[in-house]
VEXFI-924183 format. One line per 3 residues: number of its first residue (from 0); their letters; for each residue y, z, x of N, C-alpha, C. Coordinates in Angstrom, 3 decimals, padded with zeros to 6 digits. Example, Ala and Ser with C-alpha at 12.3 -4.5 7.8 and 13.67 -1.06 7.14 Angstrom:
<atoms>
0) as) -005.690/007.800/013.190/-004.500/007.800/012.300/-003.300/007.800/013.200 ~ -002.250/007.080/012.850/-001.060/007.140/013.670/000.030/007.870/012.900
</atoms>
This chain:
<atoms>
0) mnn) 147.143/061.028/014.921/146.611/062.396/014.769/145.606/062.741/015.934 ~ 146.029/063.824/016.791/145.333/064.131/017.993/144.192/065.113/017.596 ~ 143.331/065.419/018.623/142.231/066.148/018.471/142.458/067.451/017.787
3) nnl) 143.738/068.238/018.111/143.960/069.506/017.586/144.065/069.377/016.098 ~ 144.953/068.381/015.482/144.957/068.208/014.116/143.656/067.923/013.449 ~ 142.788/067.184/014.272/141.631/066.823/013.387/140.700/068.243/013.367
6) kqf) 140.795/068.930/014.407/139.988/070.136/014.284/140.424/071.077/013.277 ~ 141.695/071.008/012.751/141.884/071.759/011.626/141.397/071.420/010.399 ~ 140.961/069.955/010.154/140.290/069.622/008.831/138.809/069.381/009.241
9) fpv) 138.255/069.151/010.438/136.977/069.139/010.781/136.508/070.150/011.826 ~ 136.285/071.334/011.439/136.324/072.487/012.643/135.012/072.292/013.551 ~ 134.036/071.248/013.058/132.893/071.262/013.809/133.107/070.304/015.121
12) ikt) 134.234/069.719/015.096/134.507/068.957/016.331/134.696/069.897/017.449 ~ 133.872/069.356/018.389/134.084/070.024/019.734/135.010/069.473/020.839 ~ 135.185/070.367/021.688/136.204/069.986/022.608/135.553/069.241/023.708
15) req) 136.128/068.487/024.543/135.552/067.801/025.769/134.723/068.685/026.547 ~ 135.327/069.958/026.702/134.728/070.888/027.627/133.378/071.157/026.904 ~ 133.186/071.509/025.718/132.265/072.013/025.071/131.149/070.941/025.137
18) ilt) 131.570/069.700/024.995/130.469/068.597/024.952/129.972/068.484/026.413 ~ 130.782/068.557/027.264/130.290/068.386/028.792/129.389/069.646/029.099 ~ 129.709/070.657/028.644/128.924/071.814/028.940/127.479/071.677/028.003
21) eil) 127.372/071.135/027.053/126.086/070.797/026.325/125.527/069.922/027.126 ~ 126.142/068.829/027.511/125.273/067.916/028.124/124.798/068.313/029.519 ~ 125.582/068.951/030.348/125.411/069.338/031.760/124.065/070.525/031.662
24) sns) 123.934/071.313/030.289/122.917/072.180/030.479/121.634/071.702/029.976 ~ 121.445/070.370/029.697/120.204/069.645/029.478/119.951/068.732/030.379 ~ 119.084/068.995/031.232/118.694/068.061/032.405/118.410/066.582/032.133
27) als) 117.784/066.368/031.193/117.553/064.957/030.456/118.756/064.359/030.135 ~ 119.304/065.072/029.567/121.104/064.688/028.927/121.861/064.499/030.185 ~ 121.805/065.008/030.994/122.544/065.282/032.273/122.242/064.019/033.114
30) eef) 121.039/063.681/033.216/120.680/062.491/034.170/121.065/061.200/033.476 ~ 120.797/061.289/032.244/121.129/060.011/031.431/122.852/059.836/031.517 ~ 123.620/060.704/031.345/124.902/060.796/031.120/125.475/060.117/032.477
33) akw) 124.815/060.914/033.737/125.241/060.554/034.925/124.972/058.731/035.276 ~ 124.038/058.379/034.516/123.691/056.827/034.684/124.745/056.074/034.360 ~ 125.488/056.509/033.501/126.511/055.521/032.935/127.768/055.366/033.699
36) pty) 128.506/054.261/033.568/129.620/054.082/034.337/130.672/055.072/033.737 ~ 131.659/055.320/034.536/132.572/056.455/034.216/133.441/056.022/032.876 ~ 133.711/054.697/032.554/134.341/054.379/031.368/133.532/054.617/030.267
39) hqe) 132.227/054.469/030.348/131.321/054.902/029.211/131.343/056.176/029.045 ~ 131.278/057.043/029.881/131.255/058.463/029.641/132.533/058.978/028.980 ~ 133.617/058.426/029.622/135.027/058.572/028.953/134.978/058.281/027.710
42) efl) 134.601/057.049/027.206/134.473/056.484/025.742/133.798/057.286/024.923 ~ 132.571/057.854/025.512/131.603/058.652/024.631/132.375/059.809/024.266 ~ 133.036/060.590/025.254/133.615/062.037/025.199/134.965/061.761/024.353
45) dmc) 135.418/060.723/024.235/136.716/060.368/023.309/136.389/060.220/021.790 ~ 135.101/059.460/021.649/134.346/059.510/020.382/133.837/060.740/019.916 ~ 133.110/061.514/020.528/132.711/062.890/020.120/133.867/063.865/019.861
48) tgt) 134.982/063.735/020.444/136.160/064.653/020.153/137.008/064.296/019.217 ~ 136.735/062.824/018.845/137.636/062.440/017.546/138.833/061.801/018.405 ~ 138.933/061.897/019.560/140.358/061.198/020.179/140.214/059.747/019.969
51) kgi) 139.165/059.338/020.027/139.172/057.775/019.623/138.151/057.433/018.636 ~ 138.203/056.267/017.832/137.064/056.227/016.801/136.125/055.043/017.352 ~ 134.999/055.180/016.571/134.020/053.884/017.062/134.581/052.560/016.371
54) kml) 134.361/051.610/017.011/134.879/050.356/016.605/133.991/049.596/015.679 ~ 134.050/050.197/014.259/133.086/049.651/013.478/133.093/048.181/013.221 ~ 134.354/047.788/013.315/134.428/046.197/012.889/134.332/045.172/014.118
57) yap) 134.032/046.015/015.077/133.609/045.286/016.421/132.389/044.394/016.042 ~ 132.375/043.355/016.370/131.502/042.273/016.129/129.994/042.914/016.359 ~ 129.782/043.096/017.353/128.238/043.624/017.439/127.909/044.791/016.673
60) yfk) 128.712/045.766/016.320/128.420/047.004/015.444/128.408/046.398/014.069 ~ 129.623/045.610/013.476/129.434/045.063/012.194/128.179/044.176/011.977 ~ 127.832/043.429/012.771/126.804/042.521/012.729/125.479/043.426/012.518
63) eif) 125.221/044.490/013.257/124.004/045.389/013.041/124.135/046.042/011.658 ~ 125.282/046.424/011.301/125.436/047.463/010.312/125.270/046.695/008.997 ~ 126.088/045.297/008.821/126.070/044.682/007.654/125.371/043.538/007.667
66) nae) 124.212/043.385/008.548/123.341/042.129/008.738/122.287/041.957/007.606 ~ 122.617/041.184/006.738/121.657/041.042/005.620/120.282/040.555/006.059 ~ 120.417/039.550/007.095/119.160/038.952/007.611/118.290/040.030/008.119
69) aem) 118.838/041.175/008.747/118.073/042.128/009.094/117.269/042.938/008.181 ~ 117.984/043.006/006.947/117.273/043.642/005.899/116.132/042.958/005.390 ~ 116.245/041.576/005.458/115.146/040.710/004.808/114.123/040.677/005.998
72) qla) 114.248/040.833/007.364/113.474/040.997/008.404/112.608/042.100/008.182 ~ 113.309/042.967/007.989/112.772/044.536/007.796/111.669/044.471/006.566 ~ 112.225/043.954/005.537/111.441/043.795/004.420/110.140/042.775/004.541
75) dte) 110.327/041.739/005.433/109.273/041.036/005.841/108.075/041.708/006.697 ~ 108.610/042.528/007.664/107.881/043.189/008.545/107.199/044.192/007.805 ~ 107.784/044.939/006.862/107.096/045.943/005.981/105.777/045.275/005.319
78) kql) 106.247/044.069/004.816/105.131/043.530/004.011/103.918/043.188/004.898 ~ 104.269/042.719/006.234/103.228/042.298/006.952/102.401/043.494/007.426 ~ 103.157/044.678/007.894/102.448/045.720/007.789/101.578/046.373/007.069
81) ada) 101.977/046.186/005.670/101.071/046.632/004.486/099.921/045.631/004.285 ~ 100.049/044.211/004.738/099.064/043.463/004.559/098.046/043.814/005.580 ~ 098.511/044.097/006.900/097.577/044.386/008.115/096.748/045.746/007.703
84) emq) 097.209/046.590/006.929/096.915/047.938/006.641/095.601/047.582/005.618 ~ 095.893/046.723/004.705/095.114/046.136/003.814/093.886/045.582/004.421 ~ 094.004/044.792/005.380/093.105/044.006/006.115/092.140/045.131/006.938
87) lsn) 092.813/045.950/007.507/092.057/047.114/008.306/091.206/047.747/007.323 ~ 091.843/048.168/006.140/091.123/049.055/005.285/089.881/048.214/004.870 ~ 090.052/046.937/004.476/088.745/045.988/004.038/087.797/045.851/005.206
90) sqs) 088.361/045.701/006.269/087.478/045.597/007.353/086.637/046.935/007.608 ~ 087.393/048.085/007.518/086.703/049.482/007.631/085.582/049.431/006.546 ~ 085.911/049.216/005.475/085.028/049.197/004.201/083.768/048.342/004.578
93) eld) 084.112/047.243/005.124/082.966/046.236/005.490/082.081/046.837/006.442 ~ 082.739/047.284/007.664/081.981/048.072/008.844/080.944/049.183/008.162 ~ 081.956/050.179/007.192/080.854/051.135/006.740/079.732/050.694/006.028
96) ara) 079.981/049.583/005.253/078.948/049.056/004.405/077.733/048.580/005.278 ~ 078.177/047.864/006.305/077.239/047.355/007.263/076.420/048.359/008.131 ~ 077.135/049.503/008.354/076.590/050.636/008.972/075.550/051.340/008.014
99) eha) 075.846/051.386/006.776/075.092/051.976/005.902/073.610/050.926/005.745 ~ 074.066/049.793/005.766/072.807/048.835/005.547/071.881/049.002/006.683 ~ 072.373/049.096/007.994/071.848/049.244/008.904/070.886/050.547/009.199
102) all) 071.551/051.527/008.421/070.848/052.925/008.537/069.750/052.854/007.583 ~ 069.949/052.224/006.345/068.908/051.951/005.420/067.576/051.075/005.940 ~ 068.035/050.102/006.833/066.865/049.279/007.311/066.210/050.002/008.312
105) aeq) 066.877/050.903/009.077/066.179/051.671/010.172/065.339/052.801/009.633 ~ 065.742/053.286/008.302/064.844/054.169/007.695/063.793/053.470/007.275 ~ 063.905/052.348/006.554/062.702/051.676/006.010/061.784/051.332/006.887
108) arl) 062.337/051.048/008.236/061.235/050.530/009.464/060.524/051.958/009.882 ~ 061.430/053.206/009.746/060.593/054.260/010.187/059.365/054.804/009.321 ~ 059.702/054.403/007.822/058.858/054.858/006.789/057.624/053.832/006.954
111) lkl) 057.860/052.508/007.401/056.693/051.569/007.442/055.881/051.945/008.562 ~ 056.453/052.379/009.664/055.699/052.628/010.647/054.756/053.895/010.604 ~ 055.479/054.880/009.807/054.985/056.093/009.521/053.682/055.823/008.528
114) aee) 053.841/054.957/007.634/052.726/054.513/006.759/051.656/053.907/007.549 ~ 052.097/052.979/008.388/050.993/052.270/009.096/050.179/053.310/010.135 ~ 050.758/054.313/010.503/050.008/055.294/011.524/049.114/056.024/010.598
117) ngi) 049.518/056.152/009.539/048.633/056.873/008.518/047.654/056.303/007.749 ~ 047.718/054.958/008.087/046.650/053.934/007.183/047.032/053.751/005.914 ~ 048.364/053.711/005.551/048.784/053.474/004.172/049.166/052.044/004.110
120) qt) 048.698/051.487/003.382/049.105/049.920/003.252/050.248/049.781/002.285 ~ 051.180/048.881/002.795/052.401/048.820/002.009/052.482/047.293/001.511
</atoms>
C-alpha cells in the first residue's frame, strides 16, 4: 500500500514536501535534522509519510517497549523518590522546629535582659 492509498484512510498523513517544509520553517528542527546522516533523514521522512513502518519488533525497540525490568526499575525509582521526599519533609519539619526553638530562646534571652535592666529578679 503506497502513501496515496494510506492517505485515503488516514488524511492526517502529510506528504514528504509538507514535512520538509515544516522542518525547514523551524530553525531548531532544521538544525537538528541537518545533523542527521542522509539515510536517517530519509528513514524519518519515510516513517512520517507512511511509506515505511517503524520496526517495532526490532530488538532495541522491542526491548524498550516490552521490558518488564524497566517497569520494575521505574517502580523502584518512584519509591526511592517518595522516600526521599518523605525524608526531606521530615528534615524540613525538624528544621522548622529548631528554628522555632531558637526564636523562643532568643525571645527568652531578650526578656531576661530587659528584666535585668529594669531591676526585676527572675
